[in-house]
Every structure is written in structure tokens, then in C-alpha cells.
DOVEX-25798 format. One record per residue (C-alpha): residue number from 1; residue in one letter; x, y, z. Coordinates in Angstrom, 1 decimal. Each point is the difference from the previous one (the first is absolute). Example, Ala and Ser with C-alpha at 12.3 -4.5 7.8 and 13.67 -1.06 7.14 Angstrom:
# residues 2
[1 A [12.3 -4.5 7.8]]
[2 S [1.4 3.4 -0.7]]
END
This chain:
# residues 488
[1 X [15.2 -16.9 2.7]]
[2 X [1.0 2.9 -2.2]]
[3 X [-2.9 -0.4 -2.4]]
[4 X [-2.8 -2.4 -0.9]]
[5 X [1.4 -1.7 -3.0]]
[6 X [-2.4 -1.8 -2.4]]
[7 X [1.4 -3.4 0.8]]
[8 X [-0.5 0.6 3.8]]
[9 X [-3.7 0.8 -0.6]]
[10 X [-0.4 -3.1 -2.2]]
[11 X [1.6 -2.2 2.6]]
[12 X [-2.3 1.4 2.6]]
[13 X [-3.0 -0.6 -2.1]]
[14 X [1.1 -3.6 -0.7]]
[15 X [0.3 -0.6 3.7]]
[16 X [-3.0 1.8 1.4]]
[17 X [-2.3 0.7 -2.9]]
[18 X [-2.2 3.1 0.5]]
[19 X [1.2 0.1 3.7]]
[20 X [3.5 1.0 -1.4]]
[21 X [-0.9 3.7 0.6]]
[22 X [0.2 -0.6 3.8]]
[23 X [3.6 -1.1 -0.4]]
[24 X [1.2 3.0 -2.1]]
[25 X [1.6 3.2 1.3]]
[26 X [0.5 3.3 -1.8]]
[27 X [-1.6 1.7 -2.9]]
[28 X [-1.4 -2.3 -2.7]]
[29 X [-2.6 -0.2 -2.8]]
[30 X [-0.1 -3.2 -2.0]]
[31 X [-2.2 -2.3 -2.1]]
[32 X [0.4 -3.7 -0.4]]
[33 X [-1.8 -2.3 -2.5]]
[34 X [-0.6 -3.4 1.7]]
[35 X [-0.2 -2.5 -2.9]]
[36 X [-1.0 -2.9 2.3]]
[37 X [-2.8 1.9 1.8]]
[38 X [-0.9 2.0 -3.1]]
[39 X [-0.1 3.2 1.9]]
[40 X [1.8 3.4 0.0]]
[41 X [1.2 1.1 3.4]]
[42 X [1.0 3.6 0.7]]
[43 X [1.1 1.8 3.1]]
[44 X [1.0 3.5 1.2]]
[45 X [2.2 0.6 3.1]]
[46 X [-1.4 0.7 3.4]]
[47 X [0.3 3.8 -0.3]]
[48 X [-0.3 0.6 -3.7]]
[49 X [3.6 1.1 -0.5]]
[50 X [-0.1 -1.6 -3.5]]
[51 X [-3.0 0.9 -2.3]]
[52 X [-2.2 -2.5 -1.6]]
[53 X [-2.7 0.9 -2.6]]
[54 X [-2.1 -2.3 -2.1]]
[55 X [-2.9 -0.2 -2.5]]
[56 X [-2.4 -2.8 -0.8]]
[57 X [-1.8 0.7 -3.3]]
[58 X [-1.5 -2.4 -2.5]]
[59 X [1.4 -3.0 1.9]]
[60 X [3.5 1.5 -0.2]]
[61 X [2.0 0.7 3.2]]
[62 X [2.8 2.5 -0.2]]
[63 X [2.2 1.2 2.8]]
[64 X [2.8 2.5 0.5]]
[65 X [2.0 2.0 2.6]]
[66 X [-0.7 3.0 -2.3]]
[67 X [-3.4 1.4 -0.5]]
[68 X [1.0 1.7 -3.2]]
[69 X [1.1 -3.3 -1.5]]
[70 X [-3.4 -1.4 0.4]]
[71 X [-1.6 3.0 -1.7]]
[72 X [1.8 -0.9 -3.2]]
[73 X [-2.1 -3.1 -0.3]]
[74 X [-2.6 0.9 -2.7]]
[75 X [-2.7 -1.7 2.0]]
[76 X [0.5 2.4 2.9]]
[77 X [-2.2 3.1 -0.3]]
[78 X [0.8 3.5 1.2]]
[79 X [-3.3 0.1 2.0]]
[80 X [0.6 1.6 3.4]]
[81 X [-1.0 -1.2 3.4]]
[82 X [-2.1 2.9 1.3]]
[83 X [0.0 -1.2 3.6]]
[84 X [3.8 0.1 0.0]]
[85 X [-0.1 3.5 -1.4]]
[86 X [-2.3 1.1 2.7]]
[87 X [2.3 -1.5 2.6]]
[88 X [2.9 1.8 -1.4]]
[89 X [-1.8 3.4 0.0]]
[90 X [-1.2 -0.6 3.6]]
[91 X [2.9 -1.8 1.6]]
[92 X [2.9 0.2 -2.4]]
[93 X [0.2 -3.8 -0.2]]
[94 X [-2.2 -2.9 -1.2]]
[95 X [-1.8 -1.5 3.0]]
[96 X [-0.5 -3.3 -1.8]]
[97 X [3.2 -2.0 -0.2]]
[98 X [-1.5 -2.5 -2.4]]
[99 X [-0.6 2.6 -2.8]]
[100 X [1.9 2.5 -2.1]]
[101 X [-1.0 3.2 -1.7]]
[102 X [-1.0 -2.1 -3.1]]
[103 X [-3.1 -2.2 -0.1]]
[104 X [1.7 -2.9 -1.8]]
[105 X [3.1 -0.2 2.2]]
[106 X [-0.1 -1.4 3.5]]
[107 X [2.6 0.1 2.8]]
[108 X [0.9 -2.9 2.2]]
[109 X [-0.1 1.4 3.5]]
[110 X [3.0 -0.4 2.3]]
[111 X [0.0 -3.3 2.0]]
[112 X [-2.3 -1.7 -2.5]]
[113 X [0.2 -2.9 -2.4]]
[114 X [-1.8 -0.5 -3.3]]
[115 X [-1.0 -3.4 -1.3]]
[116 X [-1.3 -0.5 -3.6]]
[117 X [-1.5 -3.4 -0.7]]
[118 X [-2.9 -1.2 -2.2]]
[119 X [-0.6 3.6 -1.2]]
[120 X [-0.6 1.3 3.5]]
[121 X [2.2 2.4 2.0]]
[122 X [0.2 -0.4 3.8]]
[123 X [1.7 2.7 2.2]]
[124 X [1.1 -1.0 3.5]]
[125 X [1.6 2.0 2.7]]
[126 X [2.8 -2.0 1.5]]
[127 X [1.5 2.4 2.6]]
[128 X [-1.0 2.5 2.6]]
[129 X [2.3 1.5 2.6]]
[130 X [-2.6 -0.2 2.7]]
[131 X [0.1 -3.8 -0.2]]
[132 X [3.4 -0.1 1.7]]
[133 X [0.3 -2.2 3.1]]
[134 X [0.6 1.8 3.3]]
[135 X [3.6 0.0 1.4]]
[136 X [0.8 0.6 3.6]]
[137 X [3.5 0.1 1.5]]
[138 X [0.9 0.1 3.7]]
[139 X [3.1 2.0 -0.7]]
[140 X [-0.7 3.5 -1.5]]
[141 X [3.4 -0.1 -1.8]]
[142 X [-1.2 -3.0 -2.0]]
[143 X [-2.5 2.1 -1.8]]
[144 X [2.7 2.4 -1.2]]
[145 X [2.5 -2.7 -0.9]]
[146 X [-2.6 -1.9 -2.1]]
[147 X [-1.0 3.2 -1.7]]
[148 X [3.6 1.0 -0.7]]
[149 X [0.7 -3.4 -1.6]]
[150 X [-3.1 0.2 -2.2]]
[151 X [0.7 3.6 -1.1]]
[152 X [3.7 -0.8 -0.8]]
[153 X [-1.1 -3.0 -2.0]]
[154 X [-2.6 2.1 -1.9]]
[155 X [2.7 2.5 -1.0]]
[156 X [2.5 -2.7 -0.9]]
[157 X [-2.5 -1.8 -2.3]]
[158 X [-0.5 3.3 -1.9]]
[159 X [3.5 1.1 -0.4]]
[160 X [2.0 -0.4 -3.2]]
[161 X [3.5 -1.4 0.3]]
[162 X [2.1 3.1 0.3]]
[163 X [-1.8 3.3 0.0]]
[164 X [-3.4 1.6 0.6]]
[165 X [-1.8 3.3 0.0]]
[166 X [-2.3 0.9 2.9]]
[167 X [-2.8 2.6 -0.1]]
[168 X [0.9 1.3 3.5]]
[169 X [-1.8 2.8 1.7]]
[170 X [1.0 1.2 3.5]]
[171 X [-2.6 -2.3 1.6]]
[172 X [0.4 -3.2 2.0]]
[173 X [-1.3 -2.5 -2.6]]
[174 X [2.3 0.7 -3.0]]
[175 X [3.0 0.8 2.1]]
[176 X [-0.4 -3.4 1.7]]
[177 X [0.0 -1.7 -3.4]]
[178 X [3.1 2.0 -0.9]]
[179 X [1.8 -1.0 3.2]]
[180 X [-0.8 -3.7 -0.5]]
[181 X [1.0 0.1 -3.6]]
[182 X [3.3 1.7 0.9]]
[183 X [0.8 -2.9 2.3]]
[184 X [-0.4 -2.5 -2.8]]
[185 X [1.6 1.8 -3.0]]
[186 X [2.4 2.8 -0.2]]
[187 X [-1.3 2.0 -3.0]]
[188 X [-3.2 1.8 1.1]]
[189 X [-1.2 3.3 -1.4]]
[190 X [-2.7 2.0 1.6]]
[191 X [-2.3 2.2 -2.0]]
[192 X [-2.4 2.5 1.6]]
[193 X [-2.6 2.5 -1.0]]
[194 X [0.2 3.2 2.0]]
[195 X [-1.6 3.4 0.1]]
[196 X [2.1 3.0 0.9]]
[197 X [-2.4 2.9 -0.4]]
[198 X [-3.4 -1.0 -1.4]]
[199 X [-1.2 -1.5 3.3]]
[200 X [1.6 -0.5 3.5]]
[201 X [1.9 -3.2 -0.3]]
[202 X [2.8 -1.7 2.1]]
[203 X [0.7 -3.0 -2.3]]
[204 X [3.3 1.5 -1.2]]
[205 X [1.3 0.3 3.6]]
[206 X [-1.2 -3.4 1.3]]
[207 X [0.9 -2.0 -3.1]]
[208 X [3.5 1.6 0.0]]
[209 X [0.4 -0.9 3.7]]
[210 X [-1.0 -3.6 -0.7]]
[211 X [2.3 -0.3 -3.1]]
[212 X [3.0 1.4 1.8]]
[213 X [-0.6 -2.3 3.0]]
[214 X [-0.3 -3.1 -2.4]]
[215 X [2.9 1.1 -2.1]]
[216 X [-1.9 0.0 -3.3]]
[217 X [-0.1 2.7 -2.7]]
[218 X [-3.3 1.8 -0.5]]
[219 X [-1.4 2.1 -2.8]]
[220 X [-2.7 2.5 0.7]]
[221 X [-2.6 0.8 -2.7]]
[222 X [-1.3 3.5 0.6]]
[223 X [-3.7 -0.1 -0.8]]
[224 X [-0.4 3.8 0.2]]
[225 X [0.7 0.3 -3.6]]
[226 X [-2.8 -2.2 -1.4]]
[227 X [-3.3 1.3 -1.0]]
[228 X [-3.3 -1.9 0.0]]
[229 X [-0.1 -2.8 -2.5]]
[230 X [3.6 0.7 -1.0]]
[231 X [0.9 -2.4 -2.7]]
[232 X [3.8 0.0 0.2]]
[233 X [0.3 -2.6 -2.7]]
[234 X [-2.4 -0.8 -2.8]]
[235 X [-2.3 -2.8 1.0]]
[236 X [0.0 0.5 3.8]]
[237 X [-3.7 0.8 -0.1]]
[238 X [-1.0 -2.6 -2.5]]
[239 X [-1.2 -2.6 2.5]]
[240 X [-2.1 -3.2 -0.4]]
[241 X [-2.7 1.3 2.4]]
[242 X [-0.8 3.5 1.3]]
[243 X [0.6 -1.2 3.6]]
[244 X [3.7 0.2 -0.7]]
[245 X [-0.1 3.6 -1.0]]
[246 X [1.1 2.4 2.8]]
[247 X [0.3 3.8 0.1]]
[248 X [3.5 -0.7 1.5]]
[249 X [1.0 -2.4 -2.8]]
[250 X [3.1 2.0 -0.9]]
[251 X [1.9 -0.6 3.2]]
[252 X [-1.3 -3.7 0.2]]
[253 X [1.4 -0.9 -3.3]]
[254 X [3.2 1.9 0.5]]
[255 X [0.6 -1.9 3.3]]
[256 X [-0.5 -3.3 -1.8]]
[257 X [2.5 1.1 -2.7]]
[258 X [2.5 1.0 2.6]]
[259 X [-0.2 -3.5 1.5]]
[260 X [0.1 -1.7 -3.4]]
[261 X [3.3 1.8 -0.8]]
[262 X [1.6 -1.7 3.0]]
[263 X [-1.4 -3.5 -0.3]]
[264 X [-2.9 -2.1 -1.4]]
[265 X [-1.5 -0.6 3.4]]
[266 X [-1.3 2.6 2.5]]
[267 X [-1.4 -0.6 3.5]]
[268 X [-2.6 2.0 1.9]]
[269 X [-1.2 0.2 3.6]]
[270 X [-3.7 -0.6 -1.0]]
[271 X [-2.1 -0.7 1.9]]
[272 X [1.2 -0.1 3.6]]
[273 X [-2.8 2.3 1.1]]
[274 X [-2.7 -2.4 -1.0]]
[275 X [1.2 -2.9 2.1]]
[276 X [2.0 1.6 2.9]]
[277 X [-1.6 3.4 0.8]]
[278 X [-3.8 -0.2 0.0]]
[279 X [-0.6 -3.7 -0.3]]
[280 X [-3.1 -1.1 1.8]]
[281 X [-1.9 -3.3 0.3]]
[282 X [-2.7 -0.8 -2.6]]
[283 X [-2.6 0.1 2.8]]
[284 X [1.0 3.6 0.8]]
[285 X [-0.1 1.1 -3.6]]
[286 X [-3.4 -1.6 -0.5]]
[287 X [-1.4 1.5 3.2]]
[288 X [1.3 3.5 -1.0]]
[289 X [-1.5 -0.3 -3.5]]
[290 X [-3.4 -1.0 1.4]]
[291 X [0.2 2.9 2.4]]
[292 X [0.6 2.4 -2.8]]
[293 X [-2.8 -1.5 -2.1]]
[294 X [-2.5 0.1 2.8]]
[295 X [0.9 3.4 1.4]]
[296 X [-2.8 2.5 -0.7]]
[297 X [2.5 2.9 0.5]]
[298 X [2.1 -1.1 -2.9]]
[299 X [-1.0 2.2 -3.0]]
[300 X [-0.3 -1.6 -3.4]]
[301 X [2.7 0.9 -2.4]]
[302 X [-0.9 1.9 -3.1]]
[303 X [1.1 -0.4 -3.5]]
[304 X [2.2 2.7 -1.6]]
[305 X [-2.4 2.4 -1.7]]
[306 X [1.7 -0.5 -3.3]]
[307 X [-0.9 -3.7 -0.3]]
[308 X [-2.5 -0.5 -2.8]]
[309 X [-3.4 -0.8 1.5]]
[310 X [-0.9 -2.7 -2.5]]
[311 X [3.4 -1.7 0.4]]
[312 X [-0.4 0.1 3.8]]
[313 X [-3.4 -1.7 -0.2]]
[314 X [0.9 -2.8 -2.4]]
[315 X [3.0 -0.9 2.1]]
[316 X [-1.5 0.6 3.5]]
[317 X [2.8 2.3 0.9]]
[318 X [-1.8 1.6 2.9]]
[319 X [-0.2 -3.5 1.7]]
[320 X [3.7 -0.7 -0.8]]
[321 X [1.2 3.3 1.5]]
[322 X [-1.7 -0.8 3.3]]
[323 X [1.0 -3.7 -0.1]]
[324 X [3.3 -0.8 1.8]]
[325 X [2.5 -1.7 -2.2]]
[326 X [0.2 -3.7 0.8]]
[327 X [3.8 0.0 0.0]]
[328 X [1.4 3.5 -0.4]]
[329 X [3.6 -1.2 0.7]]
[330 X [-0.2 -2.5 -2.8]]
[331 X [-1.4 2.4 -2.6]]
[332 X [2.6 2.7 0.7]]
[333 X [2.8 -2.5 0.1]]
[334 X [-1.0 -1.7 -3.2]]
[335 X [0.0 3.3 -1.9]]
[336 X [3.3 0.9 1.5]]
[337 X [1.7 -3.3 -0.9]]
[338 X [-1.4 0.1 -3.6]]
[339 X [1.3 3.6 -0.2]]
[340 X [3.5 -1.3 0.9]]
[341 X [-0.2 -2.8 -2.6]]
[342 X [2.2 0.4 -3.2]]
[343 X [-3.2 0.0 -2.1]]
[344 X [-0.9 3.3 1.6]]
[345 X [3.5 1.5 0.6]]
[346 X [1.5 -1.2 -3.3]]
[347 X [3.3 -0.5 1.9]]
[348 X [2.1 -3.1 0.4]]
[349 X [-0.5 0.3 3.8]]
[350 X [-1.5 -2.5 2.4]]
[351 X [-1.3 1.6 3.1]]
[352 X [-0.2 -2.3 3.0]]
[353 X [-1.6 0.5 3.4]]
[354 X [1.5 -2.0 2.9]]
[355 X [-2.7 0.9 2.5]]
[356 X [-2.6 -1.7 -2.4]]
[357 X [1.3 -3.4 0.9]]
[358 X [-2.5 -2.7 0.8]]
[359 X [2.1 -1.5 2.8]]
[360 X [0.5 3.4 1.6]]
[361 X [-3.6 1.2 -0.3]]
[362 X [-1.4 -3.3 1.3]]
[363 X [2.3 0.3 3.0]]
[364 X [-1.1 3.6 0.7]]
[365 X [-3.6 -1.1 -0.1]]
[366 X [0.6 -2.9 2.4]]
[367 X [1.7 2.0 2.9]]
[368 X [-1.8 2.2 2.5]]
[369 X [-0.9 3.5 -1.2]]
[370 X [1.2 1.5 3.3]]
[371 X [2.8 1.0 0.2]]
[372 X [1.5 -1.5 -3.2]]
[373 X [-2.1 1.5 -2.8]]
[374 X [-0.7 3.3 1.6]]
[375 X [2.1 2.9 -1.3]]
[376 X [2.4 -2.5 -1.7]]
[377 X [1.3 -1.1 3.4]]
[378 X [1.3 -3.3 -1.2]]
[379 X [1.9 1.7 -2.9]]
[380 X [1.5 2.6 2.3]]
[381 X [1.2 -2.7 2.3]]
[382 X [1.5 -2.0 -2.8]]
[383 X [1.9 3.0 -1.5]]
[384 X [1.1 1.7 3.2]]
[385 X [3.7 -0.9 -0.5]]
[386 X [0.0 0.7 -3.8]]
[387 X [-1.6 3.4 -0.5]]
[388 X [0.8 3.4 1.4]]
[389 X [-2.1 1.0 3.0]]
[390 X [-1.5 3.0 -1.9]]
[391 X [-1.5 -2.3 -2.6]]
[392 X [-0.8 -2.8 2.3]]
[393 X [-2.1 2.2 2.3]]
[394 X [-1.5 2.1 -2.8]]
[395 X [-3.8 -0.2 0.2]]
[396 X [-2.1 -0.7 -3.1]]
[397 X [0.2 3.3 -1.9]]
[398 X [-2.2 0.6 -3.0]]
[399 X [0.7 2.9 -2.3]]
[400 X [-0.6 3.3 1.7]]
[401 X [-1.7 1.3 -3.1]]
[402 X [-1.6 -1.1 -3.2]]
[403 X [2.5 0.6 -2.9]]
[404 X [-2.9 0.1 -2.6]]
[405 X [-1.9 2.6 2.0]]
[406 X [3.1 2.2 0.3]]
[407 X [0.7 -0.4 -3.7]]
[408 X [-3.5 1.2 -0.9]]
[409 X [0.4 3.0 2.2]]
[410 X [3.4 1.0 -1.2]]
[411 X [0.0 -0.8 -3.7]]
[412 X [-2.2 0.5 -3.0]]
[413 X [-2.3 -3.0 -0.4]]
[414 X [-2.2 1.4 -2.7]]
[415 X [0.9 -2.8 -2.4]]
[416 X [-1.5 -2.5 2.5]]
[417 X [-3.3 1.9 -0.1]]
[418 X [-0.2 0.6 -3.7]]
[419 X [1.1 -3.2 -1.7]]
[420 X [-1.3 -1.6 -3.3]]
[421 X [-2.9 -2.2 1.1]]
[422 X [-0.4 -3.6 -1.1]]
[423 X [-3.5 -0.6 -1.1]]
[424 X [-0.1 -3.1 2.3]]
[425 X [0.6 2.2 3.1]]
[426 X [-3.3 1.7 -0.4]]
[427 X [-1.7 -3.3 0.8]]
[428 X [1.5 0.1 3.5]]
[429 X [0.6 3.6 0.8]]
[430 X [-2.1 3.1 -0.2]]
[431 X [2.7 2.5 -0.8]]
[432 X [-2.3 3.0 0.5]]
[433 X [-0.1 -0.8 3.7]]
[434 X [3.7 -0.7 0.4]]
[435 X [1.7 2.7 2.2]]
[436 X [3.3 1.6 -0.9]]
[437 X [2.9 -1.6 1.7]]
[438 X [0.9 3.3 1.7]]
[439 X [-3.5 -0.1 1.6]]
[440 X [0.6 -3.3 1.8]]
[441 X [0.8 0.6 3.6]]
[442 X [0.7 -3.6 1.2]]
[443 X [2.3 -2.7 -1.1]]
[444 X [-2.8 -2.5 -0.4]]
[445 X [-1.9 2.4 -2.3]]
[446 X [3.1 0.9 -2.0]]
[447 X [1.1 -3.6 -0.6]]
[448 X [-3.5 -1.0 -1.0]]
[449 X [-0.1 2.9 -2.4]]
[450 X [3.4 -0.9 -1.4]]
[451 X [-1.3 -3.5 -0.8]]
[452 X [-2.3 1.6 -2.6]]
[453 X [3.0 1.2 -1.9]]
[454 X [1.8 -3.3 0.5]]
[455 X [-2.9 -2.0 -1.3]]
[456 X [-0.3 2.3 -3.0]]
[457 X [3.7 -0.4 -0.8]]
[458 X [-0.3 -3.8 0.3]]
[459 X [-3.1 -0.1 -2.2]]
[460 X [1.8 2.0 -2.6]]
[461 X [3.2 -2.0 0.1]]
[462 X [-1.1 -3.5 0.8]]
[463 X [-0.6 -1.3 -3.5]]
[464 X [1.6 -3.4 -0.5]]
[465 X [2.9 -0.9 -2.2]]
[466 X [-0.8 -1.5 -3.4]]
[467 X [-2.0 -3.1 0.8]]
[468 X [1.6 -3.3 -0.9]]
[469 X [-1.9 -1.9 -2.7]]
[470 X [0.6 -3.3 1.9]]
[471 X [1.1 -0.3 3.6]]
[472 X [2.5 -2.7 1.1]]
[473 X [-2.4 -2.9 0.7]]
[474 X [0.0 -3.6 0.7]]
[475 X [-2.7 -2.7 0.3]]
[476 X [-0.7 -2.1 3.1]]
[477 X [-1.4 -2.9 -2.1]]
[478 X [-3.6 0.8 0.8]]
[479 X [-0.5 2.9 -2.4]]
[480 X [0.7 2.5 2.8]]
[481 X [2.7 2.4 -1.1]]
[482 X [2.7 1.5 2.3]]
[483 X [1.7 3.2 -0.9]]
[484 X [3.2 1.1 1.7]]
[485 X [0.5 3.7 -0.6]]
[486 X [3.0 0.2 2.3]]
[487 X [1.4 -2.7 2.2]]
[488 X [-1.2 0.6 3.6]]
END
């Protein structure tokens, strides 16, 4: 299917009821009022590609794919969720997938459903990749053939009819998506962020090799010219939540605009690493986590010295910083997907991720780790006749340097140290203890320090639009009002 149309979801619900989510594929976020059962049923896709936010205040349920739309409801306060702020300052992302930065607005986690009936909300997790049934083939080639079929179908289901842009680095994941897309449609445009001088970077070379081999045009976006928090167009930094603010926001939004100029759909290679490079069984992950927790040699992590002490106490930040995230992959992915959403980018661009396909992920979790999910062995085997050898055999290559750290060392960043302070920031940060950016010696320390500026910017610019006097509401017949801020 090319997309999940509304009538397809309704037919699925009519056939399977709440179990319909187990028959849906792709990115979706929807809400259905069941008149016969007198209940409201909502769901978000397996990986959280589509956002879903909601409020339930004074017996009124409101939902939207846009957090800012819900903020226009006069019943929704501007009160902040301090735990989410603490998570942002510590980790750069909210660790609780059921909450947002606002107390009154909740988030439906990926792979979950929400049922509202008789004035009560029930949240249920309907999918987990670890639940996949084990698959064993006698012939090793069958593993690769099955994988190739699923990946090709995942790409095909996300392709528009005639043309598509691809965010293609010189790595294996995105070039594989580009190769498969090129086999299915002719008009494919690759867009790549590269560094030529700021840090050692080989993406220009490898992405060009791949593009020439595949016979597709490529446009390189030189990221050397962007400064920290470089707002190329007004509004780039005005985001619904601070989690979506990045010091490298300039190049991110310019890449999206580059893709949007070519087509309304862009594909990515996210997240082949999570499922094909370092995948391990749940038992191994649990055992490793327990070992870390029980090890006496593992030192406790300390809070940044600039965290306000009273704020840290009332939110138990010291416990949180030493508590492993329950699902770090999901928290990072959710923030990333919501950052790609048009509500954040303000672009008529839909970003799709073929590797985040439930059929493909379930298959990968059902086959033996060795050799298939080690070092992307199964992907390399599947693409050995489609990609150049240099790209095919290229090991996983993270950036050889930190662009933000280099920008701090090479350019003036005084404006990031001496900004106009929001009064709200002082409730979370002791600015007297904040070090100058040029004094930060590590990437972790620098990025944590930069989040102070980002949070201040967000607090200063996050005031809602003029609140509506009356939201778009309906009545379910029992005095319970339902508000649809934006169709999900």
C-alpha cells in the first residue's frame, strides 16, 4: 500500500475491532468513535513515525498530531512538566514516552492504543519486536532472499508514484534504500550533508561513488558554513518541545528544504544500525544491564554542576541520571520522527523510513543473530550485486570529530554564553555555575552545556498562539466532550 487511507483503517476496525492495529502496516495515528460500543479508540504506529498527542481535562478529550494545536485550547495550561525538563537537560530527550514537556498534554507511546470509555482512559501496548516467532531455514540463501523481498516491499510501499528524494550518506543503509528505490522508479534524487574542512569526513567521496554507480544525481550540502543554532529561515528554531532543538539545526532544516524542493516525499536509511548491527537478544540485554547495576566498580554518574539543587531534589534527578533508560532506542527514535514531522519542519514534506517496517523488523528479530545481524551481514549479502564494493564493504564509520566542538574552538560563541535569560530558566539552572563553552573539553560536556541555551531559547519563544475561545468539539451522547484539534 502507498499509504494508510482513512477508509482502510475504518474497514480494518470494522473487521477486527481493537485488534485492527495488528493488521496495519506503515506510519499511522488515528482515533475512531465507536457509536455502538460507546468508546473512543486511538492508536499510534509501531515505531511512532506519526505523532499523537492528547489531553483529558474536565471530561473533555482532545487529540492532535500537533502539540501546538492542543495548546490553543483555553483549558490547557502552560504549566511545565519538570521531569521532562530534567530529562532534557541530562539526556537531551524525554525518557518518558507517555508525557510531553507540558503537564496537561500527554503523548501516546509508539506501539500503543488508547481506549476511552465510561470516563476512563486505558493505555495498552499492542506490539513488541521481541515477540517475533523464531525462523530457521536449512538453506542460508533463504534468509537473504526473504530479507530482500521484505526490504524491497518496504521501500515500494513508501514510494510516491514517480519521484522521490533520498537523504543518502555514503553509508550502507541509505545507499541500499537508494538502490532499491532506483530499481522501482526512475526519478531519484540523493541529498547529502558533508563536511569538507571542519572535521575529517569522507561522506562526499563515498556518497558520490554510490550515486555514480546507481546513476542518480546527488546534491551535497556543505555543512562547514553553518554556525551553532544557525537559523537559516525564520521559525527553524521555534519548535513544539526543546527536544527538537539542536545546535546543528541549520544544516538539518536546509537538508529537509533541499529534499522538499525535489518532491513531497523523502526517504531515509534510519535505523539499520539498531536492527542489523548490534542487535542482541532480550536475555543478553537484561543480563548486561544487571551486571552494570550490580558492579561495584561502576562509578555513579554525577549531575552537571549547573543543575539547580532544589530542582534536582524535587525531580529526583540524581536517581534518573544513574537509572538506565527503559528503551533508549524508542526515546531517541520518537524525538527524531517528531522532528521530521511537518508540525516541526513547517514543510510540505513527508519523511519515510523503510527500515522501520514492522514486517522487516519482526523478521530480523526472528532470525539467528549470528551471522545475519552482526555487522549488517544480511544487508551486505542482499546488496552485493547492487552497490559498489567500496560502499558495500565500508565499516560503520561515525563522524571523525564533533562539529559542535570544532565550531566552539574556531568561532566566537560569546552570544551562547551571555544570552538574555528567561526567568523560568533560573528554576532549573544555576547560571553562576555554568562553565563557558570554550572551557568544555568533551563533547558530552559541551552538548549538555548547549542544552542550557536551547532550553532558554525555547522558554522564551514557546508562547502559544492566540488561544481559541472554543475548540472544535462534539458530544458522545453521555456528556463527555471530544475535541479534535487536528485530524490524526
